[in-house]
SEKOL-61133 format. One record per residue (C-alpha): x, z, y; residue number from 1. Coordinates in steps of 0.5 Angstrom, whole numbers. Layout:
# SEKOL-61133
<kolvex c1="X" c3="Z" c2="Y" zaba="NUM"/>
...
# end
This chain:
# SEKOL-61133
<kolvex c1="-70" c3="-9" c2="-79" zaba="1"/>
<kolvex c1="-65" c3="-4" c2="-76" zaba="2"/>
<kolvex c1="-58" c3="-5" c2="-76" zaba="3"/>
<kolvex c1="-54" c3="0" c2="-72" zaba="4"/>
<kolvex c1="-57" c3="0" c2="-65" zaba="5"/>
<kolvex c1="-60" c3="-8" c2="-66" zaba="6"/>
<kolvex c1="-66" c3="-10" c2="-68" zaba="7"/>
<kolvex c1="-66" c3="-16" c2="-73" zaba="8"/>
<kolvex c1="-68" c3="-22" c2="-72" zaba="9"/>
<kolvex c1="-70" c3="-21" c2="-65" zaba="10"/>
<kolvex c1="-63" c3="-19" c2="-63" zaba="11"/>
<kolvex c1="-59" c3="-25" c2="-67" zaba="12"/>
<kolvex c1="-58" c3="-29" c2="-60" zaba="13"/>
<kolvex c1="-54" c3="-23" c2="-58" zaba="14"/>
<kolvex c1="-49" c3="-25" c2="-64" zaba="15"/>
<kolvex c1="-49" c3="-32" c2="-62" zaba="16"/>
<kolvex c1="-49" c3="-31" c2="-54" zaba="17"/>
<kolvex c1="-43" c3="-26" c2="-54" zaba="18"/>
<kolvex c1="-37" c3="-31" c2="-57" zaba="19"/>
<kolvex c1="-39" c3="-37" c2="-53" zaba="20"/>
<kolvex c1="-39" c3="-32" c2="-47" zaba="21"/>
<kolvex c1="-32" c3="-29" c2="-49" zaba="22"/>
<kolvex c1="-29" c3="-36" c2="-50" zaba="23"/>
<kolvex c1="-32" c3="-38" c2="-43" zaba="24"/>
<kolvex c1="-29" c3="-33" c2="-39" zaba="25"/>
<kolvex c1="-23" c3="-33" c2="-43" zaba="26"/>
<kolvex c1="-22" c3="-40" c2="-41" zaba="27"/>
<kolvex c1="-24" c3="-38" c2="-34" zaba="28"/>
<kolvex c1="-19" c3="-33" c2="-33" zaba="29"/>
<kolvex c1="-13" c3="-37" c2="-36" zaba="30"/>
<kolvex c1="-15" c3="-43" c2="-31" zaba="31"/>
<kolvex c1="-15" c3="-39" c2="-25" zaba="32"/>
<kolvex c1="-13" c3="-33" c2="-22" zaba="33"/>
<kolvex c1="-17" c3="-27" c2="-23" zaba="34"/>
<kolvex c1="-18" c3="-25" c2="-16" zaba="35"/>
<kolvex c1="-20" c3="-32" c2="-15" zaba="36"/>
<kolvex c1="-25" c3="-31" c2="-21" zaba="37"/>
<kolvex c1="-28" c3="-25" c2="-18" zaba="38"/>
<kolvex c1="-29" c3="-28" c2="-11" zaba="39"/>
<kolvex c1="-34" c3="-33" c2="-14" zaba="40"/>
<kolvex c1="-38" c3="-27" c2="-15" zaba="41"/>
<kolvex c1="-37" c3="-24" c2="-8" zaba="42"/>
<kolvex c1="-43" c3="-24" c2="-4" zaba="43"/>
<kolvex c1="-48" c3="-23" c2="-10" zaba="44"/>
<kolvex c1="-53" c3="-18" c2="-7" zaba="45"/>
<kolvex c1="-57" c3="-16" c2="-13" zaba="46"/>
<kolvex c1="-62" c3="-11" c2="-11" zaba="47"/>
<kolvex c1="-66" c3="-9" c2="-17" zaba="48"/>
<kolvex c1="-65" c3="-2" c2="-20" zaba="49"/>
<kolvex c1="-64" c3="-1" c2="-28" zaba="50"/>
<kolvex c1="-69" c3="1" c2="-32" zaba="51"/>
<kolvex c1="-69" c3="4" c2="-39" zaba="52"/>
<kolvex c1="-70" c3="-2" c2="-42" zaba="53"/>
<kolvex c1="-65" c3="-6" c2="-39" zaba="54"/>
<kolvex c1="-60" c3="-1" c2="-40" zaba="55"/>
<kolvex c1="-61" c3="-1" c2="-48" zaba="56"/>
<kolvex c1="-60" c3="-9" c2="-47" zaba="57"/>
<kolvex c1="-54" c3="-8" c2="-43" zaba="58"/>
<kolvex c1="-51" c3="-3" c2="-49" zaba="59"/>
<kolvex c1="-53" c3="-8" c2="-54" zaba="60"/>
<kolvex c1="-49" c3="-13" c2="-50" zaba="61"/>
<kolvex c1="-43" c3="-8" c2="-49" zaba="62"/>
<kolvex c1="-43" c3="-6" c2="-57" zaba="63"/>
<kolvex c1="-43" c3="-13" c2="-59" zaba="64"/>
<kolvex c1="-38" c3="-16" c2="-54" zaba="65"/>
<kolvex c1="-33" c3="-10" c2="-56" zaba="66"/>
<kolvex c1="-34" c3="-12" c2="-63" zaba="67"/>
<kolvex c1="-32" c3="-19" c2="-62" zaba="68"/>
<kolvex c1="-27" c3="-18" c2="-57" zaba="69"/>
<kolvex c1="-23" c3="-13" c2="-61" zaba="70"/>
<kolvex c1="-25" c3="-15" c2="-68" zaba="71"/>
<kolvex c1="-26" c3="-22" c2="-68" zaba="72"/>
<kolvex c1="-21" c3="-25" c2="-62" zaba="73"/>
<kolvex c1="-16" c3="-19" c2="-63" zaba="74"/>
<kolvex c1="-16" c3="-17" c2="-56" zaba="75"/>
<kolvex c1="-12" c3="-11" c2="-55" zaba="76"/>
<kolvex c1="-15" c3="-10" c2="-48" zaba="77"/>
<kolvex c1="-22" c3="-12" c2="-48" zaba="78"/>
<kolvex c1="-25" c3="-9" c2="-41" zaba="79"/>
<kolvex c1="-24" c3="-15" c2="-37" zaba="80"/>
<kolvex c1="-28" c3="-20" c2="-41" zaba="81"/>
<kolvex c1="-33" c3="-15" c2="-43" zaba="82"/>
<kolvex c1="-34" c3="-13" c2="-35" zaba="83"/>
<kolvex c1="-35" c3="-20" c2="-33" zaba="84"/>
<kolvex c1="-40" c3="-22" c2="-39" zaba="85"/>
<kolvex c1="-44" c3="-15" c2="-37" zaba="86"/>
<kolvex c1="-44" c3="-17" c2="-30" zaba="87"/>
<kolvex c1="-46" c3="-24" c2="-31" zaba="88"/>
<kolvex c1="-52" c3="-21" c2="-35" zaba="89"/>
<kolvex c1="-54" c3="-16" c2="-29" zaba="90"/>
<kolvex c1="-54" c3="-21" c2="-24" zaba="91"/>
<kolvex c1="-59" c3="-25" c2="-29" zaba="92"/>
<kolvex c1="-63" c3="-20" c2="-28" zaba="93"/>
<kolvex c1="-62" c3="-18" c2="-21" zaba="94"/>
<kolvex c1="-59" c3="-11" c2="-23" zaba="95"/>
<kolvex c1="-56" c3="-7" c2="-17" zaba="96"/>
<kolvex c1="-49" c3="-7" c2="-21" zaba="97"/>
<kolvex c1="-41" c3="-6" c2="-18" zaba="98"/>
<kolvex c1="-36" c3="-9" c2="-22" zaba="99"/>
<kolvex c1="-29" c3="-5" c2="-21" zaba="100"/>
<kolvex c1="-22" c3="-6" c2="-23" zaba="101"/>
<kolvex c1="-17" c3="-1" c2="-22" zaba="102"/>
<kolvex c1="-10" c3="1" c2="-24" zaba="103"/>
<kolvex c1="-5" c3="7" c2="-25" zaba="104"/>
<kolvex c1="2" c3="8" c2="-27" zaba="105"/>
<kolvex c1="4" c3="11" c2="-33" zaba="106"/>
<kolvex c1="11" c3="13" c2="-35" zaba="107"/>
<kolvex c1="13" c3="7" c2="-30" zaba="108"/>
<kolvex c1="8" c3="2" c2="-33" zaba="109"/>
<kolvex c1="2" c3="-1" c2="-29" zaba="110"/>
<kolvex c1="-4" c3="-1" c2="-33" zaba="111"/>
<kolvex c1="-11" c3="-4" c2="-31" zaba="112"/>
<kolvex c1="-18" c3="-3" c2="-33" zaba="113"/>
<kolvex c1="-24" c3="-6" c2="-31" zaba="114"/>
<kolvex c1="-31" c3="-3" c2="-31" zaba="115"/>
<kolvex c1="-38" c3="-3" c2="-29" zaba="116"/>
<kolvex c1="-42" c3="2" c2="-25" zaba="117"/>
<kolvex c1="-50" c3="2" c2="-24" zaba="118"/>
<kolvex c1="-52" c3="7" c2="-19" zaba="119"/>
<kolvex c1="-45" c3="10" c2="-18" zaba="120"/>
<kolvex c1="-45" c3="12" c2="-26" zaba="121"/>
<kolvex c1="-40" c3="8" c2="-30" zaba="122"/>
<kolvex c1="-43" c3="4" c2="-36" zaba="123"/>
<kolvex c1="-40" c3="7" c2="-43" zaba="124"/>
<kolvex c1="-34" c3="9" c2="-40" zaba="125"/>
<kolvex c1="-31" c3="16" c2="-40" zaba="126"/>
<kolvex c1="-31" c3="19" c2="-33" zaba="127"/>
<kolvex c1="-25" c3="23" c2="-33" zaba="128"/>
<kolvex c1="-21" c3="17" c2="-36" zaba="129"/>
<kolvex c1="-23" c3="12" c2="-30" zaba="130"/>
<kolvex c1="-22" c3="17" c2="-25" zaba="131"/>
<kolvex c1="-14" c3="16" c2="-26" zaba="132"/>
<kolvex c1="-15" c3="9" c2="-23" zaba="133"/>
<kolvex c1="-14" c3="7" c2="-16" zaba="134"/>
<kolvex c1="-19" c3="2" c2="-15" zaba="135"/>
<kolvex c1="-16" c3="-5" c2="-12" zaba="136"/>
<kolvex c1="-22" c3="-9" c2="-12" zaba="137"/>
<kolvex c1="-30" c3="-8" c2="-13" zaba="138"/>
<kolvex c1="-36" c3="-13" c2="-12" zaba="139"/>
# end
């Protein structure tokens, strides 16, 4: 059975895994500083290119994590936790990926955003939106 881009029951594990990963990474972020958390990921040398099958899986994880973060956990800024979850997934499959954190100033307020890039292309991000950000960290 198809539900949106998910195949059920094969993809049901995504709906179980994502909330657990959200809780895990939220606790990590709350316990240690973000830069320390990111330094734990540095030095990973993922080498495999992403194929269409993996990108389809990554898209499912993106949609599910966004749903849970915004609708269930009521997180108004889901990008950081979502990016950590997706980066970990890429690492599990040895996919060459970059986790990027950037900032920009809008009307005197500093705004931040995190996203992934595969082959230099942002994953499920509007290129014109992320072009506004100054990259402050990339792994």
